[in-house]
C-alpha positions as CSV (number, residue, x, y, z in Angstrom):
1,X,0.1,-0.1,-0.1
2,X,1.4,3.4,-1.0
3,X,1.4,6.2,1.5
4,X,-0.4,9.2,0.0
5,X,0.7,11.7,2.5
6,X,4.3,11.2,1.5
7,X,3.3,12.4,-2.1
8,X,1.4,15.5,-0.8
9,X,4.7,16.9,0.4
10,X,6.3,17.0,-2.9
11,X,6.7,20.4,-4.5
12,X,4.7,21.1,-7.6
13,X,4.5,24.3,-10.1
14,X,0.8,24.9,-10.8
15,X,-1.7,27.6,-11.0
16,X,-2.7,28.6,-7.5
17,X,-6.4,28.1,-7.5
18,X,-6.9,30.4,-4.5
19,X,-5.5,33.4,-6.3
20,X,-7.3,35.7,-8.6
21,X,-7.1,34.9,-12.2
22,X,-7.3,31.0,-11.9
23,X,-10.4,29.4,-12.9
24,X,-11.9,27.2,-10.2
25,X,-15.2,26.6,-11.7
26,X,-18.4,26.6,-9.6
27,X,-16.9,25.1,-6.5
28,X,-19.2,22.3,-6.7
29,X,-18.2,18.8,-7.8
30,X,-19.1,17.8,-11.3
31,X,-22.5,16.2,-10.8
32,X,-21.2,13.2,-12.9
33,X,-18.8,12.2,-10.2
34,X,-20.5,11.1,-7.1
35,X,-19.6,9.5,-3.7
36,X,-21.8,7.8,-1.3
37,X,-21.5,5.7,2.1
38,X,-21.0,6.7,5.7
39,X,-18.3,9.1,6.9
40,X,-15.2,7.2,8.1
41,X,-16.1,4.2,6.0
42,X,-14.9,3.2,2.6
43,X,-16.8,5.2,0.0
44,X,-18.4,4.2,-3.1
45,X,-17.1,6.4,-5.9
46,X,-18.9,6.8,-9.3
47,X,-16.9,8.2,-12.2
48,X,-18.4,8.2,-15.6
49,X,-17.2,6.4,-18.8
50,X,-16.6,9.7,-20.3
51,X,-13.7,12.3,-20.6
52,X,-13.4,14.7,-17.6
53,X,-14.6,18.4,-18.4
54,X,-11.1,19.7,-17.5
55,X,-12.7,22.1,-14.8
56,X,-11.6,22.1,-11.1
57,X,-14.6,21.3,-9.0
58,X,-15.2,20.3,-5.3
59,X,-17.8,19.8,-2.7
60,X,-18.6,18.6,0.6
61,X,-21.0,15.7,0.5
62,X,-20.9,15.3,4.0
63,X,-20.5,18.5,6.0
64,X,-18.9,18.0,9.4
65,X,-19.7,20.2,12.5
66,X,-16.2,20.2,13.9
67,X,-13.5,22.8,14.0
68,X,-12.4,24.5,10.8
69,X,-9.2,23.5,9.5
70,X,-6.4,25.7,10.8
71,X,-3.4,26.8,8.6
72,X,-0.2,25.3,9.6
73,X,-1.8,22.4,11.5
74,X,-1.8,18.8,10.3
75,X,-5.0,16.8,9.8
76,X,-5.5,13.1,10.2
77,X,-7.7,11.8,7.4
78,X,-8.8,8.9,5.3
79,X,-8.0,9.3,1.6
80,X,-9.0,7.6,-1.5
81,X,-7.3,8.7,-4.8
82,X,-8.5,7.7,-8.4
83,X,-7.0,8.8,-11.7
84,X,-9.3,9.5,-14.4
85,X,-8.0,9.4,-18.2
86,X,-10.3,9.4,-21.0
87,X,-13.2,7.2,-20.6
88,X,-11.4,5.0,-17.8
89,X,-10.6,5.5,-14.1
90,X,-8.4,3.6,-11.7
91,X,-8.0,3.4,-7.8
92,X,-4.4,4.6,-7.3
93,X,-4.6,4.4,-3.4
94,X,-6.8,4.3,-0.4
95,X,-6.2,4.5,3.4
96,X,-9.8,3.2,4.1
97,X,-9.1,-0.2,5.9
98,X,-5.2,0.4,6.2
99,X,-5.4,3.3,8.6
100,X,-5.6,7.0,8.1
101,X,-2.7,9.5,7.6
102,X,-1.7,13.0,8.6
103,X,-1.7,15.5,5.8
104,X,-0.3,19.1,5.8
105,X,-2.3,22.1,5.5
106,X,0.1,23.6,3.1
107,X,-0.6,21.1,0.2
108,X,1.5,21.3,-3.2
109,X,-1.7,20.5,-4.9
110,X,-3.5,23.7,-5.3
111,X,-6.8,22.1,-6.1
112,X,-6.7,20.4,-2.8
113,X,-5.9,23.6,-1.2
114,X,-9.0,25.2,-2.6
115,X,-11.1,22.3,-1.8
116,X,-10.0,22.1,1.8
117,X,-10.3,25.8,2.6
118,X,-12.8,26.5,5.2
119,X,-13.7,22.8,5.6
120,X,-14.6,21.4,9.0
121,X,-13.7,18.2,10.8
122,X,-16.2,15.6,10.3
123,X,-16.6,16.6,6.6
124,X,-16.1,14.4,3.5
125,X,-14.6,16.2,0.6
126,X,-15.0,15.2,-3.1
127,X,-12.5,17.1,-5.3
128,X,-12.0,16.6,-9.1
129,X,-8.6,18.1,-10.0
130,X,-7.6,18.5,-13.8
131,X,-3.7,18.1,-14.2
132,X,-2.8,21.9,-13.7
133,X,-4.5,21.6,-10.3
134,X,-2.6,18.4,-9.4
135,X,0.8,17.4,-10.2
136,X,1.0,19.4,-13.3
137,X,2.2,18.4,-16.8
138,X,4.9,16.1,-15.2
139,X,2.4,13.9,-13.3
140,X,3.6,11.6,-10.6
141,X,5.6,8.6,-11.9
142,X,5.7,6.8,-8.4
143,X,1.8,6.9,-8.4
144,X,1.9,6.1,-12.0
145,X,-0.1,9.4,-12.7
146,X,0.6,11.2,-16.1
147,X,0.5,14.8,-16.9
148,X,-2.9,14.4,-18.5
149,X,-4.8,12.4,-15.8
150,X,-7.4,14.1,-13.9
151,X,-7.6,13.2,-10.1
152,X,-10.6,12.4,-8.1
153,X,-9.9,12.6,-4.4
154,X,-12.4,11.6,-1.5
155,X,-11.2,12.8,2.0
156,X,-12.8,12.3,5.4
157,X,-11.4,14.9,7.9
158,X,-11.1,13.1,11.2
159,X,-8.8,15.1,13.6
160,X,-6.4,18.0,13.6
161,X,-3.0,18.8,15.5
162,X,-0.9,21.8,15.9
163,X,2.7,21.1,15.0
164,X,3.8,21.6,18.6
165,X,0.8,19.8,20.2
166,X,1.8,18.1,23.5
167,X,-0.2,16.4,26.3
168,X,-1.4,18.4,29.3
169,X,-1.6,17.4,33.0
170,X,0.9,17.0,35.8
171,X,4.0,15.0,35.4
172,X,3.8,12.5,38.1
173,X,7.2,10.9,37.4
174,X,10.2,12.0,35.8
175,X,12.0,8.7,35.7
176,X,15.5,8.7,37.5
177,X,17.3,6.3,39.4
178,X,18.4,3.3,37.1
179,X,16.2,4.9,34.5
180,X,16.8,8.0,32.4
181,X,15.4,11.4,33.7
182,X,12.9,13.3,31.9
183,X,12.4,17.1,32.1
184,X,9.9,19.1,29.9
185,X,8.2,22.3,29.1
186,X,4.6,22.1,27.6
187,X,4.7,22.4,23.8
188,X,8.5,21.7,23.7
189,X,10.6,18.6,23.1
190,X,11.5,16.8,26.5
191,X,15.1,16.4,27.6
192,X,16.3,12.9,28.4
193,X,19.3,12.4,30.6
194,X,20.9,8.9,30.6
195,X,22.2,7.5,34.0
196,X,25.7,6.1,34.2
197,X,24.3,2.7,35.0
198,X,23.7,-0.2,32.5
199,X,20.3,-0.1,30.7
200,X,17.7,-2.6,31.7
201,X,17.7,-5.9,29.8
202,X,14.0,-6.0,29.4
203,X,11.5,-3.4,28.0
204,X,10.7,-0.8,30.5
205,X,7.5,1.2,30.4
206,X,7.0,4.1,32.7
207,X,4.0,6.6,32.6
208,X,5.3,10.2,33.3
209,X,1.9,11.6,32.7
210,X,-1.4,9.8,33.2
211,X,-3.9,10.4,30.5
212,X,-7.5,9.9,30.7
213,X,-8.6,9.0,27.2
214,X,-9.1,5.7,25.4
215,X,-6.7,2.9,25.9
216,X,-4.5,2.0,22.9
217,X,-5.0,-1.4,21.2
218,X,-3.4,-3.4,18.5
219,X,-4.5,-2.0,15.0
220,X,-5.3,1.5,16.4
221,X,-3.9,4.5,14.5
222,X,-2.0,6.7,17.1
223,X,-0.9,10.3,16.7
224,X,2.0,11.3,18.9
225,X,5.0,13.3,19.4
226,X,8.3,11.6,20.3
227,X,11.9,12.0,20.9
228,X,14.4,9.2,20.8
229,X,17.7,8.9,22.7
230,X,20.5,6.5,22.3
231,X,21.4,5.1,25.8
232,X,25.1,4.5,24.7
233,X,25.7,8.1,23.3
234,X,23.0,10.0,25.2
235,X,22.1,11.9,21.9
236,X,18.8,12.4,20.2
237,X,18.7,10.4,17.1
238,X,15.2,11.2,16.0
239,X,12.2,13.5,17.2
240,X,8.9,14.7,15.7
241,X,8.8,17.9,17.8
242,X,9.5,21.3,16.2
243,X,12.9,22.8,17.4
244,X,15.5,25.1,16.4
245,X,17.1,22.2,14.3
246,X,13.8,21.0,13.2
247,X,11.3,23.9,12.7
248,X,9.2,21.8,10.3
249,X,8.7,19.3,13.1
250,X,5.0,17.9,13.6
251,X,3.2,15.0,15.1
252,X,3.6,11.5,13.8
253,X,0.9,9.0,13.1
254,X,1.5,5.2,13.1
255,X,-0.2,1.9,13.6
256,X,0.3,-0.3,16.6
257,X,1.7,-3.4,15.3
258,X,2.3,-2.1,12.1
259,X,5.0,0.4,10.8
260,X,6.9,0.8,14.1
261,X,9.5,-1.1,16.0
262,X,8.2,-3.9,18.3
263,X,9.2,-1.9,21.5
264,X,6.5,0.6,20.5
265,X,3.9,-1.8,19.6
266,X,4.3,-3.7,22.9
267,X,5.1,-0.9,25.3
268,X,2.1,1.2,24.2
269,X,-0.8,-1.1,24.2
270,X,-3.0,-0.2,27.0
271,X,-1.5,3.3,27.4
272,X,-4.0,6.0,27.3
273,X,-4.6,9.2,25.2
274,X,-3.2,12.1,26.9
275,X,-0.3,10.2,28.5
276,X,3.4,10.8,28.2
277,X,5.2,7.5,28.3
278,X,8.9,6.6,28.3
279,X,10.0,3.4,26.8
280,X,13.4,1.9,27.2
281,X,13.7,-0.5,24.5
282,X,16.3,-3.4,24.5
283,X,18.0,-4.1,20.9
284,X,15.8,-7.3,20.3
285,X,12.7,-5.1,20.5
286,X,14.4,-2.2,18.6
287,X,16.4,-2.5,15.3
288,X,17.7,-5.9,16.1
289,X,21.2,-7.0,15.9
290,X,21.6,-5.0,12.6
291,X,20.9,-1.7,14.0
292,X,20.2,1.4,12.1
293,X,23.4,2.8,10.8
294,X,21.8,6.0,9.0
295,X,20.8,6.9,12.9
296,X,23.9,5.9,14.3
297,X,22.4,2.8,16.0
298,X,24.4,-0.2,16.8
299,X,23.0,-3.8,17.1
300,X,23.7,-3.6,20.8
301,X,22.2,-0.3,21.5
302,X,19.2,0.4,24.0
303,X,16.9,3.0,22.8
304,X,14.9,5.3,25.1
305,X,11.6,7.2,23.8
306,X,9.6,9.7,25.3
307,X,6.2,9.8,23.6
308,X,3.1,12.2,24.0
309,X,0.0,10.2,23.0
310,X,-2.0,12.9,21.4
311,X,-5.0,11.0,19.9
312,X,-6.2,7.7,18.4
313,X,-8.3,6.4,15.6
314,X,-9.6,2.8,16.1
315,X,-10.7,0.7,13.0
316,X,-14.1,0.2,14.5
317,X,-14.7,4.0,15.3
């Protein structure tokens, strides 16, 4: 399954639909393209066996009552993408059934920027994008989209998060002793201090802030902030938080039991939304005996993660 969100970060030169002088049609999705089905469930999309009109069009077949999308925030969304060429169409990718993704507000596809402007959480957006409002004349070879393909997007807007979002509540533990010590300021990346002792041989899970939201379960899509520190070096090797060295940081979405290391999937099950959790992960539950050379992680390295659990989306929800 391709990850649509990654391709929404690729710059593209296109006519900005939100600027004067660019034709955006009526602002209503072409009536020949329709979508049905319940919100947050796989949609049924009907695309005619006829050539597209060449006009940018969009609508909200389901209008939510949640907050308006905020510029600069990231949105957790389910997405289906079709390419429409001549009299045929093909499903390119869909997150329905495989877990939603975080998409940025500053989309490079100007047609989507126009379609999502003013949208509210809980809405389903249907957008028909001619090439110049999508990836332009160059298309997107990795998605097998040519510069002549019209794009049909269905997007269910689920949740929204600020780049520097963090959990609230009182930190009842900072670790310490034989475990790392964690200090933090709200909205900023926590600082992790490694003790001089040897790391624990088994997975260690410490709740630093106790949340009161739903408990995480296998298969859930979780939205979180995190910082990862190598016990051996005491240095940060990865983080999602915005910082002076990473001003474009933002929350991270992942599936428990899916795209993350075993220590995360094992250690976070049962943790509640709103919690800050410290995981001390032995090599076998991290990157294994091969390590991760790009991050400076050896096969014998123990890893420390401090994770803020911001939200969850369950398959059954």
